[in-house]
C-alpha positions as CSV (number, residue, x, y, z in Angstrom):
1,M,-29.8,-6.3,-8.4
2,I,-26.4,-8.7,-7.6
3,K,-24.5,-5.4,-8.7
4,R,-25.4,-2.9,-6.4
5,L,-25.4,-5.2,-3.7
6,G,-21.5,-5.9,-4.3
7,W,-20.6,-2.0,-4.5
8,L,-22.7,-1.7,-0.8
9,L,-21.1,-4.4,0.3
10,A,-17.3,-3.0,-0.3
11,I,-18.6,0.2,0.3
12,V,-19.8,-1.0,4.3
13,F,-15.9,-3.1,4.4
14,V,-14.4,-0.4,3.5
15,A,-15.9,2.3,5.9
16,T,-15.4,-0.3,9.5
17,S,-11.6,-0.2,7.8
18,F,-11.0,3.1,8.1
19,T,-12.8,3.9,10.7
20,A,-10.4,3.5,13.4
21,T,-7.5,5.7,11.2
22,E,-10.4,8.8,10.8
23,G,-9.2,12.0,12.4
24,P,-9.8,15.3,12.2
25,R,-10.2,17.2,8.3
26,T,-6.8,17.9,8.2
27,D,-5.7,13.8,8.6
28,P,-3.5,13.6,4.5
29,F,-5.7,9.8,5.1
30,I,-8.8,11.0,4.3
31,P,-9.1,11.9,1.1
32,L,-7.3,8.6,0.7
33,T,-10.3,6.7,2.3
34,E,-13.1,9.3,0.8
35,G,-11.1,8.3,-3.3
36,N,-11.4,4.7,-2.1
37,T,-15.3,4.4,-1.5
38,R,-15.6,6.8,-4.8
39,F,-13.1,4.4,-6.5
40,I,-15.8,1.6,-5.4
41,K,-18.7,2.6,-6.9
42,G,-17.4,3.2,-10.0
43,D,-17.9,6.9,-9.4
44,P,-14.7,9.0,-9.2
45,E,-14.3,12.5,-9.3
46,P,-12.2,13.7,-12.2
47,R,-8.8,15.8,-11.2
48,P,-7.2,18.4,-12.6
49,M,-4.4,16.8,-15.8
50,D,-4.7,19.6,-18.4
51,R,-2.0,22.1,-18.7
52,Y,-2.6,24.9,-16.7
53,R,-2.2,22.3,-13.7
54,R,1.1,20.8,-15.3
55,A,2.1,24.7,-15.3
56,E,1.8,24.3,-11.7
57,L,3.5,21.0,-11.3
58,A,6.2,22.1,-12.8
59,K,7.2,24.5,-10.5
60,G,7.7,21.9,-7.7
61,Q,5.8,18.7,-5.5
62,H,4.0,19.2,-2.9
63,P,2.4,15.1,-2.6
64,F,0.5,15.0,0.3
65,A,0.8,10.8,1.2
66,A,3.3,8.6,0.1
67,I,2.6,5.0,-1.1
68,L,5.0,2.1,-1.7
69,T,3.1,-1.2,-3.2
70,C,3.1,-3.5,-5.4
71,S,4.4,-2.8,-9.5
72,D,1.2,-5.5,-10.5
73,S,-0.1,-3.1,-13.1
74,R,-4.0,-4.3,-11.4
75,V,-2.8,-1.1,-8.6
76,P,-2.5,1.6,-9.9
77,P,-2.6,3.7,-6.3
78,E,-4.1,7.2,-8.3
79,L,-6.7,5.0,-9.5
80,I,-7.9,3.3,-6.5
81,F,-7.8,6.3,-4.2
82,N,-9.2,8.7,-7.1
83,Q,-5.8,11.5,-7.1
84,G,-4.8,13.1,-9.6
85,L,-0.9,14.5,-10.5
86,G,0.3,15.5,-7.7
87,D,-0.7,14.1,-4.8
88,L,0.5,11.2,-4.2
89,F,4.0,10.0,-3.9
90,V,4.2,6.5,-5.1
91,V,6.9,4.4,-5.1
92,R,6.1,0.7,-6.4
93,V,8.3,-2.8,-6.9
94,A,7.8,-6.0,-7.3
95,G,5.8,-7.8,-3.6
96,N,6.4,-4.3,-1.7
97,I,9.6,-4.6,-0.6
98,A,11.8,-2.1,1.4
99,D,14.8,-2.8,-0.4
100,A,17.2,0.6,0.1
101,A,16.2,1.8,-3.1
102,V,13.0,2.0,-1.8
103,L,13.8,3.8,1.6
104,G,15.9,6.0,-0.3
105,S,12.8,6.9,-1.8
106,L,10.5,7.4,1.5
107,E,12.9,9.2,3.2
108,Y,13.1,11.6,0.8
109,A,9.1,12.1,0.3
110,A,9.1,12.6,3.9
111,E,12.6,14.9,4.4
112,H,12.0,16.3,1.6
113,L,9.0,16.7,0.7
114,G,6.8,16.7,3.7
115,V,5.2,13.8,3.8
116,T,3.6,13.2,7.1
117,L,1.6,9.6,5.9
118,V,2.9,6.8,4.7
119,V,0.6,3.9,3.7
120,V,2.3,0.0,2.7
121,M,0.1,-1.8,1.0
122,G,0.2,-5.0,-0.8
123,H,-2.7,-6.7,-2.7
124,S,-4.6,-10.2,-2.6
125,G,-3.5,-12.1,-5.3
126,C,-0.1,-10.9,-5.0
127,G,2.4,-13.0,-7.8
128,A,5.2,-12.2,-5.9
129,V,4.3,-13.7,-2.9
130,Q,2.8,-17.0,-4.3
131,S,6.2,-16.6,-6.6
132,A,7.8,-16.9,-2.9
133,L,5.5,-19.0,-1.1
134,E,6.4,-22.0,-4.4
135,A,10.0,-21.0,-4.3
136,K,12.3,-24.2,-4.3
137,G,16.3,-23.3,-4.0
138,E,17.3,-20.0,-5.4
139,A,16.2,-18.0,-8.0
140,E,17.3,-17.1,-11.2
141,G,18.6,-13.3,-11.5
142,N,17.8,-10.7,-8.9
143,I,14.3,-12.1,-8.4
144,G,16.3,-13.8,-6.2
145,V,16.1,-10.8,-4.0
146,I,12.9,-9.9,-3.7
147,L,11.6,-13.7,-2.9
148,G,14.4,-13.4,0.1
149,R,13.0,-10.7,1.0
150,I,9.1,-11.7,1.3
151,A,11.4,-14.6,2.8
152,P,10.4,-14.0,6.7
153,A,6.9,-13.6,6.3
154,V,6.0,-17.0,3.8
155,R,7.5,-19.0,7.2
156,K,5.1,-16.8,9.2
157,A,2.5,-17.6,7.7
158,K,3.2,-21.2,6.5
159,A,3.6,-21.5,10.7
160,Q,0.2,-19.6,10.9
161,A,-1.5,-22.1,8.6
162,A,-0.5,-25.5,10.2
163,L,-2.0,-24.1,12.9
164,D,-5.5,-23.8,10.4
165,A,-6.3,-26.5,7.9
166,K,-8.5,-23.8,6.5
167,A,-6.6,-21.1,6.4
168,N,-6.3,-19.4,3.2
169,L,-2.1,-19.7,2.9
170,L,-1.3,-16.9,0.3
171,D,-4.1,-14.8,2.1
172,L,-1.6,-15.0,5.0
173,A,1.7,-14.6,3.2
174,V,0.4,-11.3,1.1
175,R,-1.2,-10.0,4.9
176,A,2.5,-11.2,6.4
177,N,4.8,-9.7,3.9
178,V,2.7,-6.6,4.4
179,Q,4.2,-5.8,7.8
180,Q,7.6,-7.4,7.0
181,A,7.8,-4.3,4.8
182,V,6.7,-2.2,7.5
183,A,8.8,-3.6,10.2
184,D,11.8,-3.9,7.8
185,L,11.6,0.0,6.5
186,L,11.3,0.8,10.8
187,R,14.7,-1.2,11.1
188,D,16.6,-0.5,8.1
189,S,15.8,3.3,7.6
190,A,17.2,5.2,10.8
191,P,14.9,8.8,9.3
192,L,11.7,6.9,8.7
193,S,12.1,5.2,12.3
194,H,13.1,8.8,14.2
195,L,10.2,10.8,12.2
196,V,7.6,8.2,13.4
197,G,8.9,8.0,16.9
198,A,8.6,12.0,16.9
199,R,5.0,11.4,15.4
200,K,5.5,13.6,12.7
201,V,4.4,10.5,10.4
202,R,2.4,7.6,10.3
203,I,2.4,4.7,8.7
204,V,-0.5,2.7,7.4
205,K,-0.3,-0.6,6.8
206,A,-3.1,-1.5,3.7
207,L,-4.2,-4.6,1.6
208,Y,-5.7,-3.6,-1.2
209,H,-9.1,-6.6,-2.8
210,L,-8.6,-7.1,-6.3
211,E,-12.1,-8.0,-6.9
212,S,-13.8,-5.6,-4.8
213,G,-12.0,-2.5,-5.2
214,A,-11.6,-2.1,-1.4
215,V,-8.5,-0.9,0.5
216,E,-8.3,-2.7,4.1
217,I,-6.3,-1.5,6.7
218,L,-4.2,-3.8,8.7
219,R,-3.4,-3.6,12.6
């Protein structure tokens, strides 16, 4: 009974989160919302992965959305959104940061593959963001590059937490990091910024909740 109630609450949560972004059935975000609802219920639809689908995709790819998210093993977009081979153009990097390689990948998706929706998705309990919160001095190796990208979000979260003793600092930082990634994307990628300004590409900010499986839309 408790498990069933948890599923129902999660479904309501997703429906509430997605309401403001739903559009006509041609909206590429609709299959993502519907797929996430199925994922939460534990009742995903089987997606074609047989030799016929592979042969079709060998001729070319036509993903309907691009997803930028964390490399965390618990956050696989194809499963979270119940999509199959060739449906999503996925870019994964620790902390879902928007560095040059990530931006180039997303530019390719938008300019050459015709993707009109980019979802930038963080997740609860993000280890990369936690590391940035706990960082003291320069990190060794290339991890420092990742933490440096997250640092502005950490500063913003700490400023917010200073005003609210009950605030969850990690949650604030994860949310701020999604906002930061989108800001970096629009600032550092002229092609994507142009496409967004021309309303040819839409960016959606999101947060995946590990326990419920729900994807929350951020404003």
